[in-house]
DRENKEKOL-60466 format. One record per residue (C-alpha): residue in one letter; x, y, z. Coordinates in steps of 0.001 Angstrom, whole numbers. Example, Ala and Ser with C-alpha at 12.3 -4.5 7.8 and 13.67 -1.06 7.14 Angstrom:
<atoms>
   residu        px        py        pz
        A     12300     -4500      7800
        S     13670     -1060      7140
</atoms>
This chain:
<atoms>
   residu        px        py        pz
        M    112315    103033    125520
        A    112684     99275    125948
        F    112274     97044    122946
        F    109080     95037    122455
        D    110959     91772    123088
        D    114378     90135    122698
        L    113574     89052    119139
        E    114249     92578    117920
        T    117908     92566    118901
        R    118978     89063    117830
        S    122123     88582    115806
        S    121529     87752    112150
        D    122853     84218    112732
        Q    120552     83628    115691
        R    117548     85012    113797
        S    118307     82859    110765
        T    118769     79690    112838
        E    115571     80217    114796
        N    113556     81150    111711
        V    114746     78032    109888
        A    113584     75877    112806
        L    110178     77592    112830
        L    109902     77390    109075
        K    110600     73658    109027
        D    107673     73170    111417
        I    105475     75354    109216
        L    106481     73459    106060
        N    105799     70087    107670
        L    102358     71393    108585
        A    101674     73001    105194
        V    102603     69964    103112
        N     99548     68169    104499
        L     97149     71006    103670
        D     95075     70708    100492
        G     96283     74025     99103
        Y     99940     72983     99203
        K     99722     69311     98234
        V    100097     69911     94502
        P    102730     72718     94488
        F    104773     70963     97204
        G    104334     67519     95702
        S    107659     67589     93849
        V    109627     69299     96654
        D    111835     67237     98954
        L    111436     69082    102249
        S    114098     66906    103864
        K    116668     68869    101861
        F    115498     72194    103317
        K    118460     73313    105439
        S    118573     77128    105386
        L    116657     80213    104314
        E    118676     80139    101108
        D    116596     77086    100165
        L    113376     79137    100123
        P    113593     79882     96365
        S    113253     76126     95740
        L    109627     76442     96881
        P    106903     77780     94562
        V    105512     81291     94880
        L    101901     81557     96046
        R     99923     84329     94362
        K     96750     85989     95602
        S     94924     84840     92486
        E     95524     81244     93602
        L     93865     81968     96945
        S     90823     83335     95157
        E     90658     80437     92683
        K     90756     77797     95412
        Q     88323     79496     97777
        V     84907     77909     97233
        K     82018     77301     99601
        S     83219     73783    100353
        N     86755     75030    101016
        L     86363     78643    102117
        L     90047     79260    102955
        G     91370     77437     99905
        G     93095     74637    101786
        F     95799     76956    103127
        S     94531     77034    106712
        A     95438     74618    109477
        K     92024     75252    111050
        K     88447     75030    109877
        P     86711     78400    109374
        H     84519     77850    112440
        D     87610     77410    114618
        F     88747     81004    114022
        A     87414     83998    115944
        H     86704     85930    112735
        I     86281     85380    109019
        F     86732     88519    106889
        Q     85905     89320    103302
        S     88198     91565    101264
        P     87480     92815     97737
        G     87712     90020     95200
        P     86121     88512     97166
        I     88878     86853     99172
        Y     88238     85453    102631
        E     90782     85779    105433
        P     90747     84289    108932
        G     91482     86190    112115
        G     92441     85210    115643
        V     92127     86917    119005
        S     95077     85326    120790
        H     97773     87756    121945
        D     98879     89989    119050
        W     97722     87461    116421
        W     98380     90006    113653
        R    101683     91216    115220
        I    100777     94905    115127
        G    101772     95367    118774
        R    105439     95534    117787
        F    104746     98523    115533
        L    102628    100331    118118
        H    105210     99716    120838
        A    107863    101283    118590
        L    105642    104392    118543
        N    105607    104333    122360
        I    101916    103424    122517
        G    100794    101446    125549
        K     98881    101484    128800
        G     97322    104872    129488
        D     96765    105647    125801
        I     93419    105733    123995
        V     93632    104739    120341
        H     91017    106248    118030
        N     90920    103419    115493
        C     89684    104683    112130
        F     90421    101557    110133
        S     87332     99869    108749
        Y     85497     97309    110871
        H     83057     96339    108108
        L     83872     92879    106654
        T     87537     93759    105996
        P     90069     93040    108779
        A     91979     96329    109115
        G     89996     97567    112116
        A     90361     94276    113961
        I     94050     94057    113043
        F     94914     97378    114675
        E     92597     96834    117626
        S     94410     93558    118294
        G     97741     95408    118305
        A     96449     98123    120621
        R     95163     95548    123079
        A     98510     93742    122933
        V    100297     96842    124246
        G     97626     97648    126817
        A     95996    100647    125148
        A     92251    101359    125167
        V     90470    101489    121813
        V     87712    103611    120343
        P     86351    101446    117461
        A     85629    104475    115305
        G     85812    103040    111803
        V     85427    105442    108882
        G     82918    108151    107984
        Q     80668    110456    110029
        T     83489    112936    110555
        E     81605    115250    112917
        L     80811    112330    115203
        Q     84459    111256    115010
        V     85551    114681    116213
        R     82974    114722    118992
        A     83964    111248    120199
        A     87702    111947    120055
        S     87206    115207    121945
        D     84865    113824    124616
        I     86835    110626    125212
        G     90267    112275    125011
        S     91686    109984    122350
        N     95398    110744    122115
        V     96456    108274    119403
        Y     95080    107999    115880
        S     95207    104829    113800
        G     93941    104719    110230
        T     94901    105733    106731
        P     97329    108670    106463
        D     94931    111099    104780
        Y     91856    110491    106934
        L     93560    112009    109967
        K     93803    115317    108102
        I     90070    115175    107363
        I     89337    114744    111062
        L     91750    117503    112100
        D     90361    119942    109533
        K     86802    119165    110654
        A     87848    119738    114281
        D     89248    123149    113310
        E     85991    123961    111545
        M     84007    122937    114645
        G     86313    124846    117003
        E     87335    121629    118787
        K     90857    120910    119997
        L     91817    117252    119788
        S     94479    115530    121874
        F     96167    113431    119197
        N     99937    113357    119675
        R    100797    110134    117824
        A     99479    108501    114669
        A     99963    104910    113513
        V     99040    104840    109842
        G     98924    102351    106996
        G     96900    101322    103981
        G     98015    104267    101861
        A    100919    106501    100986
        L    102282    108778    103717
        F    103695    111671    101744
        P    106503    113704    103355
        S    104448    116888    103192
        L    101588    115231    105084
        R    103928    113803    107718
        Q    105382    117300    108172
        E    101917    118852    108508
        Y    101150    116426    111316
        A    104519    117146    112934
        D    103699    120857    112824
        R    100530    120021    114777
        G    102573    118135    117387
        I    101675    114660    116106
        V    104382    112031    115618
        C    103280    109992    112621
        R    104758    106653    111572
        Q    103617    103999    109152
        N    103647    100248    108810
        Y    103177     97842    105935
        A    100607     95109    106520
        T     98179     93047    104471
        A     94877     91391    105271
        D     96413     87991    104577
        L     99707     88342    106436
        G     99232     90901    109191
        N    102251     93077    109922
        V    105116     92806    107435
        A    107300     95833    108241
        Y    107166     99037    110269
        E    108928    102324    110955
        S    110833    102941    114152
        E    111976    106184    115721
        A    114991    106160    113380
        L    112713    106828    110359
        D    115283    105009    108255
        G    113428    102461    106153
        M    110977     99901    107518
        L    112055     97045    109779
        V    110844     93592    108738
        D    108540     92140    111385
        E    109946     89284    113467
        G    107043     86972    112586
        V    107665     86845    108846
        I    110447     86078    106390
        V    110676     88538    103521
        E    112272     88052    100112
        I    112623     90556     97267
        V    112360     88797     93893
        T    112316     89683     90214
        P    108644     90349     89313
        G    106984     87348     87735
        T    109529     84936     89232
        G    110615     83587     92589
        N    114241     84537     92024
        P    115767     86804     94712
        V    117458     90038     93643
        P    120601     91508     95258
        I    120268     93827     98261
        G    119431     97330     97068
        E    117716     96193     93874
        V    113974     96764     93505
        G    111735     93722     93172
        E    108484     92145     94313
        V    107926     91582     98033
        V    107375     87886     98792
        V    106478     86996    102380
        T    106448     83751    104326
        S    104300     83939    107440
        L    105387     81961    110503
        N    101761     81683    111619
        A    100847     78049    112208
        D     97108     78871    112079
        Y     97311     80242    108541
        P    100722     79477    107013
        L    101264     81412    103805
        I    104478     80216    102157
        R    106258     82582     99734
        F    103143     84714     99340
        A    103585     87261     96553
        T    102196     90612     97686
        G    102352     92312     94285
        D    104186     95244     95913
        L    107626     96516     94963
        S    110366     97347     97452
        A    114081     96830     98065
        F    116247     95701    100961
        M    118525     98242    102637
        E    122130     97678    103614
        G    123160     97598    107276
        E    121155     97856    110476
        S    118770    100514    111756
        P    120257    103213    114018
        C    117434    102479    116477
        G    119192     99288    117653
        R    116767     96777    116155
        T    118747     94328    114073
        N    116358     92860    111514
        I    116770     93686    107851
        R    114933     96741    106489
        I    113015     97466    103321
        K    112667    100876    101698
        G    108895    100832    101971
        W    106267    100659     99259
        M    107743    101470     95827
        G    104885    100620     93463
        R    103136     97538     92144
        A    104857     94507     90668
        D    101935     93463     88492
        Q    102922     95391     85383
        T    100610     93429     83064
        T    100167     95598     79972
        K     97972     95217     76882
        I     99973     95660     73661
        K     98396     95250     70231
        G     95291     93915     71953
        L     97105     91173     73906
        F     98225     91154     77521
        V    101940     90825     78212
        R    102661     89677     81770
        P    105798     89774     83953
        E    105705     85970     84107
        Q    106119     85838     80330
        V    109157     88122     80471
        A    110619     85842     83130
        D    109956     82823     80883
        L    111736     84581     78020
        V    114834     85116     80158
        S    114895     81521     81391
        S    114254     80054     77946
        H    117385     81464     76314
        K    120844     80886     77782
        D    122218     84105     76236
        I    119652     86397     77921
        Q    120664     87803     81300
        R    117765     90235     81740
        A    114942     91634     79613
        R    112644     94646     79621
        V    109550     95092     77433
        I    108716     98659     76414
        A    105363     99685     74926
        T    105212    102826     72757
        R    103057    104225     69951
        E    103899    105124     66364
        G    100993    106976     64857
        E     97944    104911     65832
        M     99838    101643     66250
        D    101277     99975     69338
        V    104963     99126     69187
        M    106673     96574     71418
        T    110418     96809     71945
        V    112260     94159     73891
        K    115543     95272     75424
        I    117800     92316     76174
        E    120951     92272     78280
        T    123328     89914     76492
        Y    126837     89459     75178
        H    125306     88107     71961
        Q    125562     90329     68875
        D    122750     88991     66670
        S    119260     90244     67542
        E    117662     87791     65117
        A    118707     84949     67417
        F    116061     86093     69920
        E    113118     86852     67628
        A    111655     83340     67638
        S    111846     83107     71434
        I    110154     86494     71825
        T    107317     85584     69477
        S    106688     82183     71059
        T    106906     83417     74664
        L    105277     86858     74472
        K    102893     85867     71648
        L    103799     89096     69824
        K    106438     90228     67393
        G    108501     93185     68446
        N    111645     95165     67928
        V    114737     93729     69590
        E    117369     95963     71140
        L    120502     94351     72522
        V    122180     96126     75443
        S    125263     95314     77469
        P    124874     93281     80686
        G    124215     95497     83699
        S    122858     98428     81677
        L    119120     98008     82347
        P    117873     99834     85473
        R    117533     97695     88614
        D    114186     99282     89466
        G    111915     96243     89418
        V    110328     97232     86113
        V    110136     94487     83495
        I    107269     95949     81423
        E    107364     99712     80848
        D    104407    101486     79237
        L    105531    104787     77662
        R    102317    105412     75736
        E    100442    108637     76473
        Y     96724    108264     77105
        D     95668    111906     77464
</atoms>
């Protein structure tokens, strides 16, 4: 099967050079938008030379989008267009409002569907929601980009879903991983045989056992990773070896609560920069955990891969009645020159919460860190000094070991 376009097989140097050029244009656009004027005010964009300069820019968190979205500024000042200039305005839980376009593959899902060999002659039964949230429109846009027909099925009314899929001859499913099983089981109950042979899924975990069940039914099932704000971020190919980063975004993996990149292979928070001039999100923190993989995919596509969704980065935990946040742990590390890494652990002794702070350091005196811990975390806790490199590189900075059952 041919690749979607030449972008998928670029050398790393070519991809980096071209992404830097695109990113400079995006940054020059963003600096004049209301949402970026304050955070970018102290940044000298003329010094931006390579992707390695990205960490010099602030991280944008979803909470900031919500805080800045008001009736007089519905998209928070992060959009290059007015709301009425977009084809769609969506509302996700929060509420948070997202724009949508209808130009060719605006959400960049076509690349994922093409990798699943979906195209002209296929009928996609699209079971992502069409109600206020953008998932249905996102996948319909991708299907249209590759020339497939679409049944805008949405969710619910399972018997009608089965009837429509049977009558129309839908041969591709798109939706959450588990809803396909509900439709297939209902079809079995109704004595209907459906024609699904491929499934493009997202928005939930695709467990190996469920993928195998679909394979046993003759359905090739692959998943992608997308968000309402960013569109496609990464996707599986036929190699089923990690998830390829989409060509329209730049992905970083950072220590949770910071904007500091972690080494390849280490788990951290996924931070994405979208190269979408209509809605440029710069260093947008997804709150999801993942890790980069070494090497290139056996499928021949050359972009870097992530391991897929590995949990949530927002590990905010209430200890002794107060919230401890990943940002505070990051502040603790940066505030003390002898701390290389820290991990907060919450446990119980009797009916009391206990906070233990494990610190990677060459220092031998735990008392030297007590004042910093109290002032930064706003709590007193036990201090345990460990040798540098001994804490797990799993993206966890706050670990809750208390049992709630």
